[in-house]
PyMOL CGO cylinders between C-alpha atoms (Angstrom):
from pymol import cmd
from pymol.cgo import CYLINDER

trace = [
    CYLINDER, -19.13, 14.10, 9.38, -17.55, 11.01, 7.92, 0.3, 1, 1, 1, 1, 1, 1,
    CYLINDER, -17.55, 11.01, 7.92, -16.72, 8.17, 10.22, 0.3, 1, 1, 1, 1, 1, 1,
    CYLINDER, -16.72, 8.17, 10.22, -13.89, 5.85, 9.26, 0.3, 1, 1, 1, 1, 1, 1,
    CYLINDER, -13.89, 5.85, 9.26, -14.42, 2.11, 9.40, 0.3, 1, 1, 1, 1, 1, 1,
    CYLINDER, -14.42, 2.11, 9.40, -11.27, 1.12, 11.24, 0.3, 1, 1, 1, 1, 1, 1,
    CYLINDER, -11.27, 1.12, 11.24, -11.54, -2.61, 10.63, 0.3, 1, 1, 1, 1, 1, 1,
    CYLINDER, -11.54, -2.61, 10.63, -11.63, -2.07, 6.89, 0.3, 1, 1, 1, 1, 1, 1,
    CYLINDER, -11.63, -2.07, 6.89, -8.56, 0.16, 7.07, 0.3, 1, 1, 1, 1, 1, 1,
    CYLINDER, -8.56, 0.16, 7.07, -6.65, -2.38, 9.19, 0.3, 1, 1, 1, 1, 1, 1,
    CYLINDER, -6.65, -2.38, 9.19, -7.75, -5.25, 6.94, 0.3, 1, 1, 1, 1, 1, 1,
    CYLINDER, -7.75, -5.25, 6.94, -6.46, -3.38, 3.89, 0.3, 1, 1, 1, 1, 1, 1,
    CYLINDER, -6.46, -3.38, 3.89, -3.24, -2.63, 5.76, 0.3, 1, 1, 1, 1, 1, 1,
    CYLINDER, -3.24, -2.63, 5.76, -2.77, -6.32, 6.49, 0.3, 1, 1, 1, 1, 1, 1,
    CYLINDER, -2.77, -6.32, 6.49, -3.41, -7.13, 2.85, 0.3, 1, 1, 1, 1, 1, 1,
    CYLINDER, -3.41, -7.13, 2.85, -0.79, -4.54, 1.89, 0.3, 1, 1, 1, 1, 1, 1,
    CYLINDER, -0.79, -4.54, 1.89, 1.63, -6.07, 4.39, 0.3, 1, 1, 1, 1, 1, 1,
    CYLINDER, 1.63, -6.07, 4.39, 1.08, -9.46, 2.77, 0.3, 1, 1, 1, 1, 1, 1,
    CYLINDER, 1.08, -9.46, 2.77, 1.87, -8.03, -0.64, 0.3, 1, 1, 1, 1, 1, 1,
    CYLINDER, 1.87, -8.03, -0.64, 4.94, -6.30, 0.78, 0.3, 1, 1, 1, 1, 1, 1,
    CYLINDER, 4.94, -6.30, 0.78, 6.12, -9.55, 2.35, 0.3, 1, 1, 1, 1, 1, 1,
    CYLINDER, 6.12, -9.55, 2.35, 5.68, -11.35, -0.96, 0.3, 1, 1, 1, 1, 1, 1,
    CYLINDER, 5.68, -11.35, -0.96, 7.67, -8.69, -2.82, 0.3, 1, 1, 1, 1, 1, 1,
    CYLINDER, 7.67, -8.69, -2.82, 10.39, -8.74, -0.14, 0.3, 1, 1, 1, 1, 1, 1,
    CYLINDER, 10.39, -8.74, -0.14, 10.73, -12.52, -0.28, 0.3, 1, 1, 1, 1, 1, 1,
    CYLINDER, 10.73, -12.52, -0.28, 10.86, -12.40, -4.08, 0.3, 1, 1, 1, 1, 1, 1,
    CYLINDER, 10.86, -12.40, -4.08, 13.63, -9.79, -3.93, 0.3, 1, 1, 1, 1, 1, 1,
    CYLINDER, 13.63, -9.79, -3.93, 15.45, -11.88, -1.34, 0.3, 1, 1, 1, 1, 1, 1,
    CYLINDER, 15.45, -11.88, -1.34, 15.35, -14.89, -3.69, 0.3, 1, 1, 1, 1, 1, 1,
    CYLINDER, 15.35, -14.89, -3.69, 16.62, -12.77, -6.58, 0.3, 1, 1, 1, 1, 1, 1,
    CYLINDER, 16.62, -12.77, -6.58, 19.46, -11.40, -4.42, 0.3, 1, 1, 1, 1, 1, 1,
    CYLINDER, 19.46, -11.40, -4.42, 20.47, -14.91, -3.34, 0.3, 1, 1, 1, 1, 1, 1,
    CYLINDER, 20.47, -14.91, -3.34, 20.64, -16.07, -6.97, 0.3, 1, 1, 1, 1, 1, 1,
    CYLINDER, 20.64, -16.07, -6.97, 22.66, -13.06, -8.12, 0.3, 1, 1, 1, 1, 1, 1,
    CYLINDER, 22.66, -13.06, -8.12, 26.29, -12.19, -7.59, 0.3, 1, 1, 1, 1, 1, 1,
    CYLINDER, 26.29, -12.19, -7.59, 25.36, -9.32, -5.28, 0.3, 1, 1, 1, 1, 1, 1,
    CYLINDER, 25.36, -9.32, -5.28, 26.45, -9.76, -1.69, 0.3, 1, 1, 1, 1, 1, 1,
    CYLINDER, 26.45, -9.76, -1.69, 24.05, -8.39, 0.88, 0.3, 1, 1, 1, 1, 1, 1,
    CYLINDER, 24.05, -8.39, 0.88, 24.32, -8.91, 4.61, 0.3, 1, 1, 1, 1, 1, 1,
    CYLINDER, 24.32, -8.91, 4.61, 21.56, -10.54, 6.64, 0.3, 1, 1, 1, 1, 1, 1,
    CYLINDER, 21.56, -10.54, 6.64, 20.99, -7.32, 8.57, 0.3, 1, 1, 1, 1, 1, 1,
    CYLINDER, 20.99, -7.32, 8.57, 20.47, -5.39, 5.34, 0.3, 1, 1, 1, 1, 1, 1,
    CYLINDER, 20.47, -5.39, 5.34, 18.10, -8.08, 4.06, 0.3, 1, 1, 1, 1, 1, 1,
    CYLINDER, 18.10, -8.08, 4.06, 16.12, -7.93, 7.30, 0.3, 1, 1, 1, 1, 1, 1,
    CYLINDER, 16.12, -7.93, 7.30, 15.71, -4.14, 7.12, 0.3, 1, 1, 1, 1, 1, 1,
    CYLINDER, 15.71, -4.14, 7.12, 14.76, -4.37, 3.45, 0.3, 1, 1, 1, 1, 1, 1,
    CYLINDER, 14.76, -4.37, 3.45, 12.03, -6.83, 4.44, 0.3, 1, 1, 1, 1, 1, 1,
    CYLINDER, 12.03, -6.83, 4.44, 10.83, -4.60, 7.29, 0.3, 1, 1, 1, 1, 1, 1,
    CYLINDER, 10.83, -4.60, 7.29, 10.75, -1.47, 5.12, 0.3, 1, 1, 1, 1, 1, 1,
    CYLINDER, 10.75, -1.47, 5.12, 8.89, -3.12, 2.27, 0.3, 1, 1, 1, 1, 1, 1,
    CYLINDER, 8.89, -3.12, 2.27, 6.27, -4.69, 4.55, 0.3, 1, 1, 1, 1, 1, 1,
    CYLINDER, 6.27, -4.69, 4.55, 5.77, -1.44, 6.48, 0.3, 1, 1, 1, 1, 1, 1,
    CYLINDER, 5.77, -1.44, 6.48, 5.62, 0.63, 3.31, 0.3, 1, 1, 1, 1, 1, 1,
    CYLINDER, 5.62, 0.63, 3.31, 3.05, -1.56, 1.61, 0.3, 1, 1, 1, 1, 1, 1,
    CYLINDER, 3.05, -1.56, 1.61, 0.97, -1.76, 4.82, 0.3, 1, 1, 1, 1, 1, 1,
    CYLINDER, 0.97, -1.76, 4.82, 1.00, 2.03, 5.18, 0.3, 1, 1, 1, 1, 1, 1,
    CYLINDER, 1.00, 2.03, 5.18, 0.07, 2.51, 1.53, 0.3, 1, 1, 1, 1, 1, 1,
    CYLINDER, 0.07, 2.51, 1.53, -2.84, 0.09, 1.85, 0.3, 1, 1, 1, 1, 1, 1,
    CYLINDER, -2.84, 0.09, 1.85, -4.14, 1.80, 4.97, 0.3, 1, 1, 1, 1, 1, 1,
    CYLINDER, -4.14, 1.80, 4.97, -3.82, 5.25, 3.39, 0.3, 1, 1, 1, 1, 1, 1,
    CYLINDER, -3.82, 5.25, 3.39, -5.68, 4.16, 0.26, 0.3, 1, 1, 1, 1, 1, 1,
    CYLINDER, -5.68, 4.16, 0.26, -8.51, 2.64, 2.31, 0.3, 1, 1, 1, 1, 1, 1,
    CYLINDER, -8.51, 2.64, 2.31, -8.82, 5.74, 4.49, 0.3, 1, 1, 1, 1, 1, 1,
    CYLINDER, -8.82, 5.74, 4.49, -8.85, 8.13, 1.51, 0.3, 1, 1, 1, 1, 1, 1,
    CYLINDER, -8.85, 8.13, 1.51, -11.43, 5.98, -0.27, 0.3, 1, 1, 1, 1, 1, 1,
    CYLINDER, -11.43, 5.98, -0.27, -13.71, 6.04, 2.77, 0.3, 1, 1, 1, 1, 1, 1,
    CYLINDER, -13.71, 6.04, 2.77, -13.32, 9.80, 3.14, 0.3, 1, 1, 1, 1, 1, 1,
    CYLINDER, -13.32, 9.80, 3.14, -14.03, 10.28, -0.55, 0.3, 1, 1, 1, 1, 1, 1,
    CYLINDER, -14.03, 10.28, -0.55, -17.19, 8.12, -0.37, 0.3, 1, 1, 1, 1, 1, 1,
    CYLINDER, -17.19, 8.12, -0.37, -18.47, 10.07, 2.63, 0.3, 1, 1, 1, 1, 1, 1,
    CYLINDER, -18.47, 10.07, 2.63, -17.89, 13.53, 1.21, 0.3, 1, 1, 1, 1, 1, 1,
    CYLINDER, -17.89, 13.53, 1.21, -21.05, 15.55, 0.61, 0.3, 1, 1, 1, 1, 1, 1,
    CYLINDER, -21.05, 15.55, 0.61, -19.49, 17.37, -2.35, 0.3, 1, 1, 1, 1, 1, 1,
    CYLINDER, -19.49, 17.37, -2.35, -20.46, 15.54, -5.57, 0.3, 1, 1, 1, 1, 1, 1,
    CYLINDER, -20.46, 15.54, -5.57, -17.41, 16.85, -7.42, 0.3, 1, 1, 1, 1, 1, 1,
    CYLINDER, -17.41, 16.85, -7.42, -15.14, 15.21, -4.85, 0.3, 1, 1, 1, 1, 1, 1,
    CYLINDER, -15.14, 15.21, -4.85, -16.88, 11.84, -5.18, 0.3, 1, 1, 1, 1, 1, 1,
    CYLINDER, -16.88, 11.84, -5.18, -16.70, 11.91, -8.98, 0.3, 1, 1, 1, 1, 1, 1,
    CYLINDER, -16.70, 11.91, -8.98, -14.17, 9.41, -10.29, 0.3, 1, 1, 1, 1, 1, 1,
    CYLINDER, -14.17, 9.41, -10.29, -11.86, 10.71, -12.96, 0.3, 1, 1, 1, 1, 1, 1,
    CYLINDER, -11.86, 10.71, -12.96, -10.27, 8.56, -15.58, 0.3, 1, 1, 1, 1, 1, 1,
    CYLINDER, -10.27, 8.56, -15.58, -7.87, 9.30, -18.36, 0.3, 1, 1, 1, 1, 1, 1,
    CYLINDER, -7.87, 9.30, -18.36, -10.65, 9.69, -20.89, 0.3, 1, 1, 1, 1, 1, 1,
    CYLINDER, -10.65, 9.69, -20.89, -12.48, 12.29, -18.77, 0.3, 1, 1, 1, 1, 1, 1,
    CYLINDER, -12.48, 12.29, -18.77, -9.58, 14.70, -18.31, 0.3, 1, 1, 1, 1, 1, 1,
    CYLINDER, -9.58, 14.70, -18.31, -9.72, 17.90, -20.28, 0.3, 1, 1, 1, 1, 1, 1,
    CYLINDER, -9.72, 17.90, -20.28, -6.42, 19.79, -20.15, 0.3, 1, 1, 1, 1, 1, 1,
]
cmd.load_cgo(trace, "trace")
């Protein structure tokens, strides 16, 4: 049975939240420089959604990676790239 390393998942989630915050602040700067009018409430929720989305994506990727590494099935642990696909 695979055991998840929770600290690694949370750390990756925090990293994802940092990336989301950076993207949100960049979008906020672009919106301020454009002719688009967007209320402060809408900007706040955009920031919250981007940070939460990136944090969730980071945590999900870390959890799936750990589960994949701990799988006993060698076919599941095999990494597939574009050059290895045979359709």
